N, C-alpha and C positions, 0 to 999 in steps of 0.2 A: 199755768195756762200755756198752751202751745201757740207760738207766734208764727205768722206766715205773711209773706209779702205778696200782694196781688199785682199782677201786671195790668197794663192799661186795657188789654184785650179782655182780661177776666172781669175787670170793672165794667167794661162796656156790656158784657153779657148780663151782669147783675142788674144794670139800670136800663136795659133795652136800648142801648146805643144812644141814650139821651146825652148830647154833648155837654149841656150845662151841668147835668148830674155827674158826669165823669170828672169835669173840672172841680166841682164841689167836693167830690170824694177825695181827689188827690190833694186839694187844698186842706182838707180836714187833717190828713196825716202830717202835712208840712207844718201846720200851725200847732197841732197838739203835741208834737214831739220837739218843738223849738225850745230854746232856752227860756223865752218868755212868751208862752202861747196866749192867744186871745182868750177872752172869757169863755170857759167851757159851756156855760149855760146858754149864752147867746149863740155859740157855734152849733149847739144841739138844735136850737130852733131854726137856724138857717138851713141846716142839712135836712131836717124833717120837712121843711117847706118846699125844698127843691126836688128831692128824690121821689121817684114814682113809687118806691117801696121804702117807707120811712123806717121800718124795722131794721133794714140793712144799715141805715145811717146810725141808728142807736147802737147796733152791735159794733160797728166800726168805731164809734165814739167811745164806747166802753173799753175797747181794745187800746185805743190811743191814750185814754186816761190812765189805764193800767201801766202802759209804757212810761208815761210822763211821771206818775207817782214813783215808780221804781227809780227813775233817773234822779228825781228830787231828793230821794232818801238815801242814795248811795253815800258811803263814808269816804273821807279823804283827809289828808293832813300833810303838813311839812313840819318836821321836828328837828331842832337844832341843838347841837352841843357847842356852846360858844367858847368854852375854856379848855385848857389842856387837861388831859387825864392820863395818869400813869398807873401801872400796876405796882403794888407794894412788895410783891413776892413773885419770883419766877414760877412759871408753870402752874399758875393759880387763876381760876375763873374770876373775872372782874366784869361787872355790869356797867355799861355806859350809862351815866346819869345825865339826862337831857336838861338843857337850860330853858328852852321855850318851845311853844308849839304855835304855828301860824296857819292861816288858811284852812282851818279845821272844821269838819262837819262829822258828827257821830264818832269822832276819835279824840281822845284826851290823854293827858299825862296823869298817872296815878301817884300813889304814895307807897314807896319811894318813887322819885322821879325817873328811875330806870324803866318803869312800867308804861308801855303804850297800851291804852285801854280802848276796847272796841264796844260801842254802844249797841251795834246791830250785828246779828249773825250774818255770815256770808263768806265769800272767797275774796281775798285781798292780795294785792301785789305790794311787796315791800322792797324798796330800793334803798341801799345804804351806800354812803361814800365816807371813808375815813381818811383823814390827812395824817399819815404816820411819819414820824421823824426818827432819824437814827443818829446816834452820837459816837459810834465806833465803827471800825471797818471789819470787825469779826463777823462771821456768818451768824445770823440770829433769826428766829422764827416768830411770827405772830399768827395766832389762831383766832378766827372769828366764827361765831355760831349763834344759835337762837335758843331761847327758852320760852315755853308756853306754860303760863300759870305756874312758874317756878321749876318746871322740869325741862331738862335738855331735850331738844327735838332731835330724834335719831337722824344720823347721816347729814347733819346740817353744817358741819365744820368745813371751813376752807383755810388752807395754810399758805402763808407767803414768807419767802426767805429774802433777807436783805443783807448786803455786805458793804453798803455805802457808809461813809463817814460824813457827818454834818450835812445830811441831805433829807429831802422829803420824798415820799412816794404815796400815791393814791391807791387805796384799797376799796374796791366797789364790787357789789354783787346784787343780784335780784332773786327773790324767792316768792313763792305763792303759799298762802296759808288759808285754811278753812277754820273759822273761829265761831264761837257762840257769843251771844250778848253777855258782856261782863268779863270775857276773857282778856288776858293781857299778854303781850310779847315783850321780851327783853333781848337786847343785842349784847352778847357776851364777847370778851376777848381775853387772851392770855399771851404772854411773851416768854421766850426762853432766855431773854437777856433784858435787864432793866434799861439798857441803852435804847430800847424801842419804846416809844410812847405815842399817844394820840395828841397831836399838836395843833393849836390855833395860832393865827398870826393877826396882828392888828392891821387896820387900814393904813395904806401908804398914800403918798401924794398922787399916785397914778392908779391905785386899785383899791377896792373895798376890802373889808376884813375877810379872812378865811376861817370859817368855823372848824373846829376839830372834827366834827362829824355832822352829817346831814342825813336824815331819813325821810323819804317821801312814801306815803301810803295812799293807795287808792283801791276802793272796792270795785271788783270786776262784775259781780252779780250777787243777788241774794242767794241763800242756800235753803 
């Protein structure tokens, strides 16, 4: 369905410059697209009773209902890796195994827990943040990339080089994906030196715990 925003002048032409009808029309969209809109059935009756052309109100309400339904069904989640994770062999693909998922709708953790599973098809934004620690001063690389349904996503790798000793650095990136219902994505990493690992830190007296990795997922639109 093609969506279009009407100006106040356009609304005025539709309702023959009736000021009450103009206000009702504008209020319709404000309420129907709010986080907690008023009862749609009652709103339909109100609009039909005020507008000089009730069919316009019905069409507007159908459009607003469609917008609201899309908003309500969009997927999102925050996924956390609470513990350290190290590669066991250099230059070898390793999937991040997630510890928990919070604030989730239509997104879940699969089995194994490296899989982020999507219940609805659509276009999603995935933001990841890794807390990487180094225990040597030699130059060493970490690669991070994505897999979709077990296969590497082409051109998705990013490489970071670190030469610090006993230090942390943050690795973050944002990607967009189009998935089908039931698809899953995994976040992969590899290191050129086992002195690099994904590291978590416990809470202190002045700061909360720092997870080893955090991923936030939000659906931008259905596809």
